C-alpha positions in Angstrom: -0.1 0.0 0.2 1.1 3.6 -1.3 1.5 6.0 2.1 -0.9 8.5 1.8 -0.3 12.2 2.7 -2.4 13.9 6.2 -5.2 15.4 3.4 -5.7 12.0 1.9 -5.7 10.1 5.1 -8.0 12.8 6.6 -10.5 12.5 3.6 -9.9 8.5 3.4 -11.4 8.7 6.8 -14.7 10.2 5.7 -15.1 7.9 2.9 -14.8 4.9 5.7 -17.4 6.9 7.3 -19.5 7.6 4.7 -19.2 4.3 2.3 -20.2 4.8 -1.2 -20.6 8.7 -1.6 -19.2 11.6 -4.2 -17.1 14.6 -3.6 -19.4 16.6 -2.3 -20.8 14.1 0.4 -17.1 14.1 1.5 -16.9 18.0 1.6 -19.4 18.0 3.7 -17.7 16.5 6.6 -15.1 18.9 7.0 -15.1 21.9 9.5 -15.4 24.9 8.0 -14.4 26.4 6.5 -13.4 23.6 4.7 -11.5 22.5 1.5 -12.4 24.1 -1.5 -14.5 21.4 -3.9 -11.8 21.0 -7.0 -8.5 20.5 -3.9 -11.0 17.6 -2.0 -11.5 16.4 -5.7 -7.5 16.3 -6.5 -7.4 14.2 -3.1 -9.9 11.7 -4.0 -7.8 11.2 -7.4 -4.9 10.6 -5.7 -6.5 8.3 -3.4 -8.2 6.5 -6.6 -5.0 6.1 -8.3 -3.0 4.8 -5.3 -6.2 2.0 -5.3 -7.7 3.4 -1.8 -10.9 4.2 -3.7 -13.0 2.9 -6.4 -15.3 5.2 -8.7 -17.4 4.5 -11.3 -19.5 7.0 -13.5 -23.1 8.1 -12.8 -24.4 11.3 -14.9 -22.6 13.6 -14.2 -20.9 12.9 -11.1 -18.4 10.1 -10.3 -19.4 7.9 -6.8 -16.7 6.7 -5.0 -16.3 3.8 -2.3 -13.3 3.1 -0.2 -11.5 0.0 -2.1 -9.1 -1.0 1.4 -10.8 -1.1 4.9 -10.2 1.4 8.2 -8.2 -2.2 9.2 -6.1 -3.1 6.4 -4.9 0.2 6.3 -4.0 0.4 10.1 -2.6 -2.4 9.7 0.1 -1.3 7.2 0.4 2.3 8.4 1.3 0.4 12.4 3.6 -1.5 11.2 5.2 0.9 9.2 5.3 3.3 12.5 6.8 0.5 14.2 9.7 -0.5 11.9 10.6 3.1 11.4 10.2 4.5 15.0 11.2 1.5 16.9 13.0 -1.1 15.1 10.6 -3.0 14.2 10.2 -3.6 18.0 6.3 -3.6 19.2 7.8 -4.4 22.8 9.5 -1.0 22.4 6.7 0.3 21.4 5.1 -0.6 24.6 7.9 0.2 26.8 7.8 3.7 25.1 3.9 4.3 25.8 4.3 2.9 29.3 7.9 4.9 30.4 5.8 8.4 29.0 3.1 7.5 31.0 0.3 6.7 28.2 -1.0 4.0 29.1 -1.7 2.5 32.7 -1.3 -0.6 34.3 -4.6 -1.9 34.2 -4.2 -1.4 30.5 -1.1 -3.5 30.4 -2.9 -6.1 32.0 -5.8 -6.2 29.8 -3.2 -6.0 26.6 -1.4 -9.6 28.1 -4.9 -11.0 28.7 -5.8 -10.2 24.9 -2.4 -12.2 23.8 -3.0 -14.6 26.4 -6.3 -15.4 25.1 -6.5 -15.1 21.5 -4.9 -18.0 20.7 
């Protein structure tokens, strides 16, 4: 999967939320002042080029829908993040959050329970 820019990722989150949509539908999701229509149309076309959305013509407009699930994207993004910032070590990732007090002892215990009960 090709990496998304911040703007592409934001648009993609709205597309995942809406499902099948046109550019105007996505535009309504942005807080004021929003984006210019042409800017968002370019972003969505980039998402199509990268394979994140599919498009089909319906009259004078295009209807887009996700081609990649949010879960698939998250798996790839988190894996890349861990590889780039934590030397591909999930242990180092969890240790970082524990040191920075971003995760509690109770949350760590919940994670351990999830791991133990998965198999």
